[in-house]
Every structure is written in C-alpha cells, then in structure tokens.
C-alpha positions in Angstrom: 103.3 114.8 85.3 100.6 116.0 84.1 97.3 113.5 86.4 93.6 113.3 84.8 91.1 113.9 88.1 88.0 112.9 87.2 85.4 115.2 88.5 81.3 114.2 90.7 78.5 115.5 88.7 76.7 117.8 91.2 72.7 118.3 90.3 71.8 122.2 89.5 67.4 121.9 89.0 67.2 124.9 89.7 68.9 127.1 86.9 69.3 123.6 84.8 72.8 122.3 85.4 74.4 120.0 85.3 78.1 120.6 87.1 81.3 118.7 86.5 82.7 119.9 89.8 86.8 119.0 92.4 87.6 119.4 95.7 89.8 121.6 95.7 91.9 120.8 98.0 93.1 118.1 95.2 95.6 120.6 92.8 97.3 121.5 96.5 98.0 118.0 97.1 99.7 117.2 93.6 101.4 121.0 93.3 103.2 120.0 97.0 104.4 117.4 95.1 105.4 118.2 91.9 102.5 117.5 89.8 99.7 119.6 87.5 96.2 118.5 88.2 93.8 118.2 84.7 90.1 118.0 86.2 89.3 115.5 83.5 85.1 116.3 82.1 82.3 114.1 82.5 82.2 112.9 78.6 79.6 110.3 77.0 82.3 108.7 75.6 85.8 109.2 76.0 87.9 110.9 73.6 91.6 109.1 73.1 93.2 111.8 70.5 92.2 114.6 73.0 93.7 112.7 75.8 96.1 111.3 73.8 96.3 115.7 73.0 97.1 117.4 76.6 99.1 114.1 77.6 98.3 112.5 80.7 100.6 110.4 82.4 97.9 108.8 85.3 95.0 109.0 86.4 93.0 109.8 90.1 89.3 108.7 89.7 88.1 110.6 92.7 85.5 110.0 95.3 81.7 111.4 94.5 78.3 109.7 93.8 77.6 106.5 93.5 76.7 104.5 91.0 73.9 104.7 88.9 74.1 100.9 88.2 73.8 99.9 92.2 70.7 99.0 94.5 70.4 101.9 96.6 71.9 104.5 94.7 70.9 108.2 95.9 73.0 110.4 94.5 74.2 107.8 91.0 75.6 110.3 87.6 75.4 107.7 84.2 77.2 110.0 82.3 80.4 109.3 85.1 79.8 105.7 84.8 80.3 106.1 80.6 83.1 108.0 80.5 85.2 106.4 84.2 84.5 103.2 82.1 86.2 104.2 78.6 89.3 106.0 80.8 90.0 102.6 82.5 90.1 100.8 79.3 92.0 104.0 78.3 94.5 103.5 80.6 94.3 100.4 80.1 95.2 99.9 76.3 98.3 102.7 77.6 98.9 101.0 80.7 98.9 104.0 82.7 99.2 104.3 86.9 95.6 104.4 87.6 95.0 105.7 91.8 90.8 105.1 92.4 90.0 106.8 95.3 86.7 105.5 98.0 84.1 105.6 94.6 86.8 105.0 92.2 88.1 102.5 93.7 85.3 100.9 94.2 83.7 102.5 90.2 86.9 99.9 89.9 86.5 96.9 91.2 82.6 97.0 89.7 83.5 97.2 86.2 85.5 94.6 87.3 82.8 91.9 87.9 83.7 92.5 91.5 80.0 92.8 93.6 79.3 96.5 96.2 77.3 95.5 99.3 76.0 98.9 101.0 77.6 99.4 104.2 75.5 101.2 107.3 78.2 103.3 109.9 81.3 104.3 106.8 80.4 107.9 106.1 82.3 111.1 107.9 84.6 107.9 110.7 87.7 107.0 110.7 88.7 102.5 110.0 91.6 100.7 111.8 93.2 98.8 109.3 94.7 95.5 108.8 97.3 95.3 106.7 98.5 92.4 104.1 102.5 91.2 104.6 103.9 94.1 103.0 102.2 97.0 102.3 102.8 99.1 99.0 103.1 102.1 101.9 105.5 102.1 104.6 104.7 103.4 106.4 101.1 102.4 106.4 98.9 104.5 107.7 97.0 102.7 110.7 93.5 104.4 110.8 92.0 106.0 107.7 89.3 108.7 107.0 86.2 106.6 105.2 82.7 108.8 103.8 81.5 105.8 101.4 77.9 103.2 101.9 79.2 100.7 99.6 82.3 98.5 100.0 83.9 95.9 99.1 84.1 92.4 100.4 87.1 90.4 101.2 84.9 87.4 99.7 84.1 89.4 96.9 86.7 91.0 95.7 86.9 91.2 91.7 89.6 88.3 89.8 91.3 91.5 88.4 93.2 92.1 91.9 94.7 91.7 94.9 93.4 92.9 98.9 96.1 94.9 100.5 94.1 96.5 103.2 90.7 95.2 105.6 88.7 96.0 108.5 87.3 95.1 110.5 83.8 94.1 109.6 85.8 92.1 106.4 85.5 95.0 104.2 87.9 95.6 101.5 90.0 99.2 101.8 92.6 98.8 99.7 94.3 97.0 96.9 96.4 96.1 94.2 96.0 96.1 90.7 97.9 91.8 89.6 98.8 92.6 86.2 98.6 96.5 86.0 100.3 99.5 87.9 95.9 100.6 89.7 95.9 100.8 92.9 92.6 101.5 95.0 92.2 102.9 98.1 88.7 104.5 100.0 90.3 107.0 101.8 90.5 109.7 101.0 94.0 111.4 101.1 92.8 114.5 100.2 90.9 114.7 103.0 94.1 113.9 105.6 95.7 115.4 108.1 99.2 114.0 106.4 96.8 114.5 103.4 100.0 113.8 100.2 101.4 110.3 101.9 99.7 108.1 99.3 100.1 110.2 96.6 103.4 110.8 97.0 104.2 106.6 97.1 101.8 105.8 94.4 104.0 108.3 92.0 107.1 106.9 93.5 106.5 103.2 92.5 104.5 104.2 90.1 106.0 107.3 88.2 109.7 106.6 89.1 110.0 109.6 91.8 111.2 110.4 94.5 108.0 111.3 96.8 110.5 114.0 98.9 
C-alpha cells in the first residue's frame, strides 16, 4: 500500500529557499503498519496524471503551517493550501481514503465551509476526549496530545462531517465524513507513545488491513 503524505513548508530566507519537509517518524510509523510513505511536493496545482502514475492508495494530510486565509495566521503556506485543496478534490473523485492530522483536519473543515476559531492552551499539552457512541477506534484513546492554535467549534462543524470526539471546552477532536472514507483527528499519532494506533485503525477500517 502506498500512502501519500502532504508536507509542511518551511521558509529559509537566508538561503532563498522554501522547503517541503516531513517528520521522520511518519515513515517509521507507516513502515510499521506495512505501508510505503510517499511524500507529496507542494505543487501549485494537482497533476492528476502524476498522482495516477505514482499510484497512491490513500492520503494523510499531515500537520504544520497555518491556513493562509485564517485571521492571525503566522506560518501560512498558500502553495500548500492550493495543493491540498486540489488533492482533496482528486481523492473525492476517486473515493480514496484520507486521514487529516491536526492542520489536515482543520483544512478539511475549512474547505467544506466550516469555521475555525483561534484557541489558547492547546499547544504542547494534552486533552481528555469525550467520545460519541460507537467510536471508530477500539480501544478509543482517552487522552491525546495537542499542538494547535486553531480548533473546530462543535457548534460550527461543517455539514459534511459527523463528530466522533470532542473536549470539555467544546472543540471537536475527531470527525468522520458522512459519505467518503475520510476521518480527521486533532492529535498527532506520530508523536504518541503508541503512535500507530490511530493509523492502524484507519487502515483496518478503510483499506481492509488487519491492523496487526
């Protein structure tokens, strides 16, 4: 199985470069569940022929960068926004599974017309989750890490999604698309002590993998 991973953009003005980069733990995590990690460059447009040629079976929208259109955005990457929007359109047309991580979940909410709110106290901490009945993860994590400045208010979840988990402060921590094999989580599985739980469960549900 080949999983395409989007990448954060880092600006290096001292040497005149904008770099795509990815946490090394992602490749280890995916290798551990029997998948090949395929980093996707932040192109200004999605080349469907290119994506067809490399043959990705699923996509993970990774964390990092603020969405450029959000008020107060401090680390925007408009080229990434444009690429990920085209990538989601590509995945929707082919019904490819998508897992949105932190910013990835935020971006899925954003392109679906839902609001995002700036929050305090959600960076370098942990949250206890409240799960809806019949959560898709078994066992469902009770406490997860948190590294985000923007969140999804429960009152404004985009119509495309059903909430799966939330926190006591009223922000959504996990959702599932109503018609597509897409889920989003606000925590970073690659940073967890048992990092492969969420990814294993996602693969088992949407790709027919055993998860063992």
